[in-house]
PyMOL Python script that loads the backbone (N, CA, C, O; Angstrom):
from pymol import cmd

cmd.read_pdbstr("""\
ATOM      1  N   MET A   1      92.163 124.665  70.633  1.00  0.00           N
ATOM      2  CA  MET A   1      91.260 125.452  71.351  1.00  0.00           C
ATOM      3  C   MET A   1      89.892 124.575  71.548  1.00  0.00           C
ATOM      4  O   MET A   1      89.261 124.519  72.604  1.00  0.00           O
ATOM      5  N   LYS A   2      89.629 124.052  70.605  1.00  0.00           N
ATOM      6  CA  LYS A   2      88.191 123.314  70.517  1.00  0.00           C
ATOM      7  C   LYS A   2      88.346 122.203  71.457  1.00  0.00           C
ATOM      8  O   LYS A   2      87.478 121.980  72.301  1.00  0.00           O
ATOM      9  N   SER A   3      89.510 121.425  71.347  1.00  0.00           N
ATOM     10  CA  SER A   3      89.557 120.275  72.160  1.00  0.00           C
ATOM     11  C   SER A   3      89.518 120.612  73.796  1.00  0.00           C
ATOM     12  O   SER A   3      88.937 119.948  74.654  1.00  0.00           O
ATOM     13  N   ILE A   4      90.219 121.707  73.967  1.00  0.00           N
ATOM     14  CA  ILE A   4      90.228 122.132  75.447  1.00  0.00           C
ATOM     15  C   ILE A   4      88.806 122.558  75.832  1.00  0.00           C
ATOM     16  O   ILE A   4      88.296 122.330  76.928  1.00  0.00           O
ATOM     17  N   SER A   5      88.284 123.134  74.921  1.00  0.00           N
ATOM     18  CA  SER A   5      86.735 123.647  75.385  1.00  0.00           C
ATOM     19  C   SER A   5      85.776 122.518  75.563  1.00  0.00           C
ATOM     20  O   SER A   5      84.690 122.679  76.119  1.00  0.00           O
ATOM     21  N   TYR A   6      86.210 121.302  75.058  1.00  0.00           N
ATOM     22  CA  TYR A   6      85.340 120.030  75.274  1.00  0.00           C
ATOM     23  C   TYR A   6      85.980 119.292  76.589  1.00  0.00           C
ATOM     24  O   TYR A   6      85.515 118.212  76.955  1.00  0.00           O
ATOM     25  N   GLY A   7      86.882 119.810  77.167  1.00  0.00           N
ATOM     26  CA  GLY A   7      87.446 119.221  78.293  1.00  0.00           C
ATOM     27  C   GLY A   7      88.620 118.292  78.146  1.00  0.00           C
ATOM     28  O   GLY A   7      88.795 117.445  79.022  1.00  0.00           O
ATOM     29  N   HIS A   8      89.410 118.367  77.158  1.00  0.00           N
ATOM     30  CA  HIS A   8      90.581 117.797  76.866  1.00  0.00           C
ATOM     31  C   HIS A   8      91.672 118.509  77.422  1.00  0.00           C
ATOM     32  O   HIS A   8      91.484 119.721  77.526  1.00  0.00           O
ATOM     33  N   LEU A   9      92.902 118.013  77.855  1.00  0.00           N
ATOM     34  CA  LEU A   9      93.990 118.651  78.246  1.00  0.00           C
ATOM     35  C   LEU A   9      94.763 119.340  77.136  1.00  0.00           C
ATOM     36  O   LEU A   9      95.231 118.715  76.185  1.00  0.00           O
ATOM     37  N   GLY A  10      94.871 120.559  77.283  1.00  0.00           N
ATOM     38  CA  GLY A  10      95.797 121.380  76.319  1.00  0.00           C
ATOM     39  C   GLY A  10      97.170 120.978  76.010  1.00  0.00           C
ATOM     40  O   GLY A  10      97.936 121.150  76.958  1.00  0.00           O
ATOM     41  N   MET A  11      97.659 120.526  75.027  1.00  0.00           N
ATOM     42  CA  MET A  11      98.927 120.053  74.696  1.00  0.00           C
ATOM     43  C   MET A  11      99.393 120.495  73.270  1.00  0.00           C
ATOM     44  O   MET A  11      98.669 120.491  72.275  1.00  0.00           O
ATOM     45  N   THR A  12     100.779 120.899  73.313  1.00  0.00           N
ATOM     46  CA  THR A  12     101.109 121.407  71.918  1.00  0.00           C
ATOM     47  C   THR A  12     102.572 121.211  71.673  1.00  0.00           C
ATOM     48  O   THR A  12     103.246 120.994  72.680  1.00  0.00           O
ATOM     49  N   ASN A  13     103.137 121.244  70.616  1.00  0.00           N
ATOM     50  CA  ASN A  13     104.552 121.201  70.317  1.00  0.00           C
ATOM     51  C   ASN A  13     105.028 122.500  69.636  1.00  0.00           C
ATOM     52  O   ASN A  13     106.142 122.606  69.122  1.00  0.00           O
ATOM     53  N   SER A  14     104.080 123.507  69.669  1.00  0.00           N
ATOM     54  CA  SER A  14     104.533 124.979  69.231  1.00  0.00           C
ATOM     55  C   SER A  14     104.440 125.801  70.438  1.00  0.00           C
ATOM     56  O   SER A  14     103.401 125.899  71.092  1.00  0.00           O
ATOM     57  N   LEU A  15     105.624 126.438  70.749  1.00  0.00           N
ATOM     58  CA  LEU A  15     105.676 127.471  71.590  1.00  0.00           C
ATOM     59  C   LEU A  15     104.779 128.614  71.665  1.00  0.00           C
ATOM     60  O   LEU A  15     104.331 129.084  72.710  1.00  0.00           O
ATOM     61  N   SER A  16     104.512 129.093  70.303  1.00  0.00           N
ATOM     62  CA  SER A  16     103.747 130.213  70.051  1.00  0.00           C
ATOM     63  C   SER A  16     102.213 129.787  70.414  1.00  0.00           C
ATOM     64  O   SER A  16     101.417 130.635  70.816  1.00  0.00           O
ATOM     65  N   ASN A  17     101.886 128.558  70.263  1.00  0.00           N
ATOM     66  CA  ASN A  17     100.504 128.042  70.692  1.00  0.00           C
ATOM     67  C   ASN A  17     100.366 128.207  72.234  1.00  0.00           C
ATOM     68  O   ASN A  17      99.496 128.850  72.823  1.00  0.00           O
ATOM     69  N   LYS A  18     101.218 127.620  72.679  1.00  0.00           N
ATOM     70  CA  LYS A  18     101.230 127.749  74.257  1.00  0.00           C
ATOM     71  C   LYS A  18     101.030 129.135  74.747  1.00  0.00           C
ATOM     72  O   LYS A  18     100.069 129.388  75.473  1.00  0.00           O
ATOM     73  N   LYS A  19     101.908 130.078  74.384  1.00  0.00           N
ATOM     74  CA  LYS A  19     101.868 131.403  74.902  1.00  0.00           C
ATOM     75  C   LYS A  19     100.530 132.046  74.400  1.00  0.00           C
ATOM     76  O   LYS A  19      99.998 132.815  75.200  1.00  0.00           O
ATOM     77  N   PHE A  20      99.929 131.856  73.243  1.00  0.00           N
ATOM     78  CA  PHE A  20      98.611 132.225  72.891  1.00  0.00           C
ATOM     79  C   PHE A  20      97.575 131.906  73.818  1.00  0.00           C
ATOM     80  O   PHE A  20      96.753 132.705  74.265  1.00  0.00           O
ATOM     81  N   ILE A  21      97.664 130.661  74.086  1.00  0.00           N
ATOM     82  CA  ILE A  21      96.453 130.103  75.146  1.00  0.00           C
ATOM     83  C   ILE A  21      96.835 130.464  76.556  1.00  0.00           C
ATOM     84  O   ILE A  21      96.290 131.390  77.156  1.00  0.00           O
ATOM     85  N   ASP A  22      97.822 129.683  77.093  1.00  0.00           N
ATOM     86  CA  ASP A  22      98.067 130.014  78.567  1.00  0.00           C
ATOM     87  C   ASP A  22      99.470 129.344  78.873  1.00  0.00           C
ATOM     88  O   ASP A  22      99.947 128.658  77.969  1.00  0.00           O
ATOM     89  N   ASP A  23     100.088 129.458  79.904  1.00  0.00           N
ATOM     90  CA  ASP A  23     101.215 128.869  80.367  1.00  0.00           C
ATOM     91  C   ASP A  23     100.972 127.430  80.833  1.00  0.00           C
ATOM     92  O   ASP A  23     101.918 126.642  80.828  1.00  0.00           O
ATOM     93  N   THR A  24      99.827 127.069  81.210  1.00  0.00           N
ATOM     94  CA  THR A  24      99.506 125.711  81.657  1.00  0.00           C
ATOM     95  C   THR A  24      99.336 124.654  80.806  1.00  0.00           C
ATOM     96  O   THR A  24      99.182 123.493  81.185  1.00  0.00           O
ATOM     97  N   VAL A  25      99.367 125.116  79.370  1.00  0.00           N
ATOM     98  CA  VAL A  25      99.311 124.161  78.343  1.00  0.00           C
ATOM     99  C   VAL A  25     100.646 123.369  78.341  1.00  0.00           C
ATOM    100  O   VAL A  25     101.768 123.867  78.424  1.00  0.00           O
ATOM    101  N   VAL A  26     100.336 122.046  78.231  1.00  0.00           N
ATOM    102  CA  VAL A  26     101.663 121.159  78.142  1.00  0.00           C
ATOM    103  C   VAL A  26     102.405 121.346  76.858  1.00  0.00           C
ATOM    104  O   VAL A  26     101.816 121.347  75.778  1.00  0.00           O
ATOM    105  N   TYR A  27     103.715 121.508  76.975  1.00  0.00           N
ATOM    106  CA  TYR A  27     104.448 121.674  75.766  1.00  0.00           C
ATOM    107  C   TYR A  27     105.820 121.004  75.744  1.00  0.00           C
ATOM    108  O   TYR A  27     106.586 121.030  76.707  1.00  0.00           O
ATOM    109  N   SER A  28     106.062 120.442  74.660  1.00  0.00           N
ATOM    110  CA  SER A  28     107.237 120.098  74.302  1.00  0.00           C
ATOM    111  C   SER A  28     107.637 120.024  72.917  1.00  0.00           C
ATOM    112  O   SER A  28     106.691 119.744  72.182  1.00  0.00           O
ATOM    113  N   GLU A  29     108.840 120.201  72.278  1.00  0.00           N
ATOM    114  CA  GLU A  29     109.044 120.125  71.038  1.00  0.00           C
ATOM    115  C   GLU A  29     109.368 118.560  70.658  1.00  0.00           C
ATOM    116  O   GLU A  29     109.454 118.183  69.490  1.00  0.00           O
ATOM    117  N   ASN A  30     109.497 117.892  71.536  1.00  0.00           N
ATOM    118  CA  ASN A  30     109.752 116.493  71.281  1.00  0.00           C
ATOM    119  C   ASN A  30     108.451 115.620  71.444  1.00  0.00           C
ATOM    120  O   ASN A  30     107.949 115.549  72.565  1.00  0.00           O
ATOM    121  N   PRO A  31     107.832 114.899  70.300  1.00  0.00           N
ATOM    122  CA  PRO A  31     106.570 114.346  70.505  1.00  0.00           C
ATOM    123  C   PRO A  31     106.604 113.092  71.579  1.00  0.00           C
ATOM    124  O   PRO A  31     105.603 112.751  72.210  1.00  0.00           O
ATOM    125  N   GLU A  32     107.583 112.607  71.670  1.00  0.00           N
ATOM    126  CA  GLU A  32     107.625 111.337  72.693  1.00  0.00           C
ATOM    127  C   GLU A  32     107.351 112.067  74.163  1.00  0.00           C
ATOM    128  O   GLU A  32     106.444 111.684  74.902  1.00  0.00           O
ATOM    129  N   GLU A  33     108.247 113.167  74.497  1.00  0.00           N
ATOM    130  CA  GLU A  33     108.316 113.717  75.693  1.00  0.00           C
ATOM    131  C   GLU A  33     106.783 114.363  75.793  1.00  0.00           C
ATOM    132  O   GLU A  33     106.214 114.278  76.882  1.00  0.00           O
ATOM    133  N   LEU A  34     106.215 114.901  74.859  1.00  0.00           N
ATOM    134  CA  LEU A  34     105.018 115.640  74.959  1.00  0.00           C
ATOM    135  C   LEU A  34     103.907 114.498  75.346  1.00  0.00           C
ATOM    136  O   LEU A  34     102.944 114.722  76.079  1.00  0.00           O
ATOM    137  N   PHE A  35     104.187 113.290  74.757  1.00  0.00           N
ATOM    138  CA  PHE A  35     103.253 112.268  75.117  1.00  0.00           C
ATOM    139  C   PHE A  35     103.153 111.895  76.632  1.00  0.00           C
ATOM    140  O   PHE A  35     102.072 111.764  77.207  1.00  0.00           O
ATOM    141  N   TYR A  36     104.375 111.736  77.232  1.00  0.00           N
ATOM    142  CA  TYR A  36     104.431 111.453  78.526  1.00  0.00           C
ATOM    143  C   TYR A  36     104.131 112.521  79.366  1.00  0.00           C
ATOM    144  O   TYR A  36     103.574 112.215  80.420  1.00  0.00           O
ATOM    145  N   LEU A  37     104.375 113.775  79.151  1.00  0.00           N
ATOM    146  CA  LEU A  37     104.033 114.812  79.907  1.00  0.00           C
ATOM    147  C   LEU A  37     102.453 114.941  79.942  1.00  0.00           C
ATOM    148  O   LEU A  37     101.894 115.260  80.992  1.00  0.00           O
ATOM    149  N   GLY A  38     101.835 114.723  78.934  1.00  0.00           N
ATOM    150  CA  GLY A  38     100.381 114.729  78.891  1.00  0.00           C
ATOM    151  C   GLY A  38      99.766 113.582  79.623  1.00  0.00           C
ATOM    152  O   GLY A  38      98.734 113.770  80.266  1.00  0.00           O
ATOM    153  N   MET A  39     100.325 112.417  79.571  1.00  0.00           N
ATOM    154  CA  MET A  39      99.873 111.304  80.324  1.00  0.00           C
ATOM    155  C   MET A  39      99.950 111.503  81.748  1.00  0.00           C
ATOM    156  O   MET A  39      99.086 110.961  82.437  1.00  0.00           O
ATOM    157  N   GLU A  40     100.989 112.306  82.388  1.00  0.00           N
ATOM    158  CA  GLU A  40     101.173 112.629  83.563  1.00  0.00           C
ATOM    159  C   GLU A  40     100.030 113.628  84.050  1.00  0.00           C
ATOM    160  O   GLU A  40      99.629 113.596  85.214  1.00  0.00           O
ATOM    161  N   LYS A  41      99.557 114.463  83.163  1.00  0.00           N
ATOM    162  CA  LYS A  41      98.758 115.509  83.505  1.00  0.00           C
ATOM    163  C   LYS A  41      97.188 115.299  83.171  1.00  0.00           C
ATOM    164  O   LYS A  41      96.314 116.061  83.587  1.00  0.00           O
ATOM    165  N   MET A  42      96.982 114.317  82.472  1.00  0.00           N
ATOM    166  CA  MET A  42      95.568 114.024  81.847  1.00  0.00           C
ATOM    167  C   MET A  42      94.539 113.763  82.871  1.00  0.00           C
ATOM    168  O   MET A  42      93.369 113.859  82.497  1.00  0.00           O
ATOM    169  N   LYS A  43      94.804 113.410  84.250  1.00  0.00           N
ATOM    170  CA  LYS A  43      93.862 113.388  85.181  1.00  0.00           C
ATOM    171  C   LYS A  43      93.788 114.448  86.127  1.00  0.00           C
ATOM    172  O   LYS A  43      93.152 114.336  87.175  1.00  0.00           O
ATOM    173  N   ASN A  44      94.424 115.491  85.795  1.00  0.00           N
ATOM    174  CA  ASN A  44      94.454 116.732  86.688  1.00  0.00           C
ATOM    175  C   ASN A  44      93.179 117.505  86.374  1.00  0.00           C
ATOM    176  O   ASN A  44      93.134 118.312  85.446  1.00  0.00           O
ATOM    177  N   ILE A  45      92.227 117.259  87.108  1.00  0.00           N
ATOM    178  CA  ILE A  45      90.824 117.952  86.755  1.00  0.00           C
ATOM    179  C   ILE A  45      90.987 119.550  86.804  1.00  0.00           C
ATOM    180  O   ILE A  45      90.530 120.300  85.942  1.00  0.00           O
ATOM    181  N   ASP A  46      91.673 119.942  87.889  1.00  0.00           N
ATOM    182  CA  ASP A  46      91.784 121.345  88.221  1.00  0.00           C
ATOM    183  C   ASP A  46      92.345 122.068  87.158  1.00  0.00           C
ATOM    184  O   ASP A  46      91.813 123.134  86.848  1.00  0.00           O
ATOM    185  N   LEU A  47      93.415 121.635  86.495  1.00  0.00           N
ATOM    186  CA  LEU A  47      94.351 122.044  85.256  1.00  0.00           C
ATOM    187  C   LEU A  47      93.311 122.129  84.111  1.00  0.00           C
ATOM    188  O   LEU A  47      93.193 123.125  83.397  1.00  0.00           O
ATOM    189  N   ILE A  48      92.586 121.036  83.997  1.00  0.00           N
ATOM    190  CA  ILE A  48      91.707 120.913  82.618  1.00  0.00           C
ATOM    191  C   ILE A  48      90.629 122.034  82.887  1.00  0.00           C
ATOM    192  O   ILE A  48      90.388 122.790  81.946  1.00  0.00           O
ATOM    193  N   LYS A  49      89.989 122.207  84.019  1.00  0.00           N
ATOM    194  CA  LYS A  49      89.039 123.146  84.325  1.00  0.00           C
ATOM    195  C   LYS A  49      89.484 124.596  84.100  1.00  0.00           C
ATOM    196  O   LYS A  49      88.755 125.444  83.587  1.00  0.00           O
ATOM    197  N   HIS A  50      90.821 124.829  84.549  1.00  0.00           N
ATOM    198  CA  HIS A  50      91.450 126.252  84.270  1.00  0.00           C
ATOM    199  C   HIS A  50      91.540 126.309  82.923  1.00  0.00           C
ATOM    200  O   HIS A  50      91.108 127.364  82.459  1.00  0.00           O
ATOM    201  N   GLN A  51      91.983 125.477  82.085  1.00  0.00           N
ATOM    202  CA  GLN A  51      92.257 125.683  80.671  1.00  0.00           C
ATOM    203  C   GLN A  51      90.900 125.893  80.061  1.00  0.00           C
ATOM    204  O   GLN A  51      90.752 126.818  79.262  1.00  0.00           O
ATOM    205  N   MET A  52      89.865 125.080  80.387  1.00  0.00           N
ATOM    206  CA  MET A  52      88.572 125.471  79.863  1.00  0.00           C
ATOM    207  C   MET A  52      88.056 126.747  80.139  1.00  0.00           C
ATOM    208  O   MET A  52      87.391 127.342  79.291  1.00  0.00           O
ATOM    209  N   ASN A  53      88.319 127.268  81.346  1.00  0.00           N
ATOM    210  CA  ASN A  53      87.874 128.595  81.684  1.00  0.00           C
ATOM    211  C   ASN A  53      88.689 129.672  80.946  1.00  0.00           C
ATOM    212  O   ASN A  53      88.085 130.681  80.581  1.00  0.00           O
ATOM    213  N   ILE A  54      89.988 129.552  80.696  1.00  0.00           N
ATOM    214  CA  ILE A  54      90.726 130.475  79.867  1.00  0.00           C
ATOM    215  C   ILE A  54      90.080 130.597  78.322  1.00  0.00           C
ATOM    216  O   ILE A  54      89.928 131.687  77.769  1.00  0.00           O
ATOM    217  N   ILE A  55      89.750 129.409  77.757  1.00  0.00           N
ATOM    218  CA  ILE A  55      89.260 129.357  76.618  1.00  0.00           C
ATOM    219  C   ILE A  55      87.714 130.042  76.537  1.00  0.00           C
ATOM    220  O   ILE A  55      87.349 130.715  75.574  1.00  0.00           O
ATOM    221  N   LYS A  56      86.987 129.793  77.554  1.00  0.00           N
ATOM    222  CA  LYS A  56      85.782 130.246  77.561  1.00  0.00           C
ATOM    223  C   LYS A  56      85.776 131.859  77.758  1.00  0.00           C
ATOM    224  O   LYS A  56      84.975 132.539  77.117  1.00  0.00           O
ATOM    225  N   THR A  57      86.630 132.407  78.600  1.00  0.00           N
ATOM    226  CA  THR A  57      86.607 133.831  78.772  1.00  0.00           C
ATOM    227  C   THR A  57      87.394 134.531  77.782  1.00  0.00           C
ATOM    228  O   THR A  57      86.894 135.565  77.338  1.00  0.00           O
ATOM    229  N   LYS A  58      88.514 134.179  77.352  1.00  0.00           N
ATOM    230  CA  LYS A  58      89.482 134.907  76.538  1.00  0.00           C
ATOM    231  C   LYS A  58      89.637 134.547  74.996  1.00  0.00           C
ATOM    232  O   LYS A  58      90.224 135.299  74.218  1.00  0.00           O
ATOM    233  N   HIS A  59      89.086 133.380  74.628  1.00  0.00           N
ATOM    234  CA  HIS A  59      89.163 132.859  73.332  1.00  0.00           C
ATOM    235  C   HIS A  59      87.882 132.752  72.603  1.00  0.00           C
ATOM    236  O   HIS A  59      87.749 131.777  71.864  1.00  0.00           O
ATOM    237  N   THR A  60      86.960 133.570  72.697  1.00  0.00           N
ATOM    238  CA  THR A  60      85.702 133.465  71.900  1.00  0.00           C
ATOM    239  C   THR A  60      85.824 134.231  70.615  1.00  0.00           C
ATOM    240  O   THR A  60      86.748 134.997  70.340  1.00  0.00           O
ATOM    241  N   TRP A  61      84.727 133.925  69.813  1.00  0.00           N
ATOM    242  CA  TRP A  61      84.582 134.482  68.601  1.00  0.00           C
ATOM    243  C   TRP A  61      84.333 136.126  68.657  1.00  0.00           C
ATOM    244  O   TRP A  61      84.749 136.948  67.840  1.00  0.00           O
ATOM    245  N   ILE A  62      83.591 136.361  69.771  1.00  0.00           N
ATOM    246  CA  ILE A  62      83.280 137.704  70.098  1.00  0.00           C
ATOM    247  C   ILE A  62      84.573 138.544  70.500  1.00  0.00           C
ATOM    248  O   ILE A  62      84.764 139.696  70.112  1.00  0.00           O
ATOM    249  N   ASN A  63      85.336 137.911  71.228  1.00  0.00           N
ATOM    250  CA  ASN A  63      86.650 138.634  71.539  1.00  0.00           C
ATOM    251  C   ASN A  63      87.581 138.656  70.210  1.00  0.00           C
ATOM    252  O   ASN A  63      88.302 139.638  70.032  1.00  0.00           O
ATOM    253  N   ARG A  64      87.579 137.736  69.401  1.00  0.00           N
ATOM    254  CA  ARG A  64      88.240 137.927  68.210  1.00  0.00           C
ATOM    255  C   ARG A  64      87.697 138.949  67.340  1.00  0.00           C
ATOM    256  O   ARG A  64      88.523 139.686  66.802  1.00  0.00           O
ATOM    257  N   VAL A  65      86.486 139.135  67.101  1.00  0.00           N
ATOM    258  CA  VAL A  65      85.858 140.263  66.344  1.00  0.00           C
ATOM    259  C   VAL A  65      86.304 141.542  67.162  1.00  0.00           C
ATOM    260  O   VAL A  65      86.914 142.446  66.591  1.00  0.00           O
ATOM    261  N   ASN A  66      86.038 141.595  68.302  1.00  0.00           N
ATOM    262  CA  ASN A  66      86.338 142.967  68.972  1.00  0.00           C
ATOM    263  C   ASN A  66      87.595 143.265  68.805  1.00  0.00           C
ATOM    264  O   ASN A  66      87.826 144.467  68.669  1.00  0.00           O
ATOM    265  N   GLY A  67      88.750 142.329  68.763  1.00  0.00           N
ATOM    266  CA  GLY A  67      90.116 142.683  68.690  1.00  0.00           C
ATOM    267  C   GLY A  67      90.278 143.047  67.119  1.00  0.00           C
ATOM    268  O   GLY A  67      91.072 143.957  66.880  1.00  0.00           O
ATOM    269  N   LEU A  68      89.734 142.549  66.210  1.00  0.00           N
ATOM    270  CA  LEU A  68      89.815 142.868  64.643  1.00  0.00           C
ATOM    271  C   LEU A  68      89.294 144.292  64.675  1.00  0.00           C
ATOM    272  O   LEU A  68      90.049 145.173  64.264  1.00  0.00           O
ATOM    273  N   GLU A  69      88.026 144.631  65.139  1.00  0.00           N
ATOM    274  CA  GLU A  69      87.532 146.029  65.111  1.00  0.00           C
ATOM    275  C   GLU A  69      88.621 147.143  65.729  1.00  0.00           C
ATOM    276  O   GLU A  69      88.850 148.250  65.241  1.00  0.00           O
ATOM    277  N   ARG A  70      89.210 146.589  66.881  1.00  0.00           N
ATOM    278  CA  ARG A  70      90.276 147.602  67.365  1.00  0.00           C
ATOM    279  C   ARG A  70      91.383 148.016  66.346  1.00  0.00           C
ATOM    280  O   ARG A  70      91.800 149.157  66.146  1.00  0.00           O
ATOM    281  N   ILE A  71      91.763 146.893  65.762  1.00  0.00           N
ATOM    282  CA  ILE A  71      92.938 147.106  64.764  1.00  0.00           C
ATOM    283  C   ILE A  71      92.349 147.835  63.608  1.00  0.00           C
ATOM    284  O   ILE A  71      93.075 148.717  63.149  1.00  0.00           O
ATOM    285  N   LEU A  72      91.229 147.668  63.054  1.00  0.00           N
ATOM    286  CA  LEU A  72      90.683 148.411  61.789  1.00  0.00           C
ATOM    287  C   LEU A  72      90.382 149.748  62.453  1.00  0.00           C
ATOM    288  O   LEU A  72      89.914 150.674  61.791  1.00  0.00           O
TER     289      LEU A  72
END
""", "prot")
cmd.dss("prot")
cmd.show_as("cartoon", "prot")
cmd.util.cbc("prot")
cmd.orient("prot")
């Protein structure tokens, strides 16, 4: 999430991490395939801005604290 917030393309080999952030995160269990998928999308500025906006609005410390308060 930190990398996405700084403007890097979101990529992961973990399906749960992809689902946690957003479906636009580049995902593959195979590291080689993940690399090539990321290279294809690394210049997609609209995708990167979208991911940055998801992090900015939904994955902040305030949202986490509020979520914990609801649980408790």
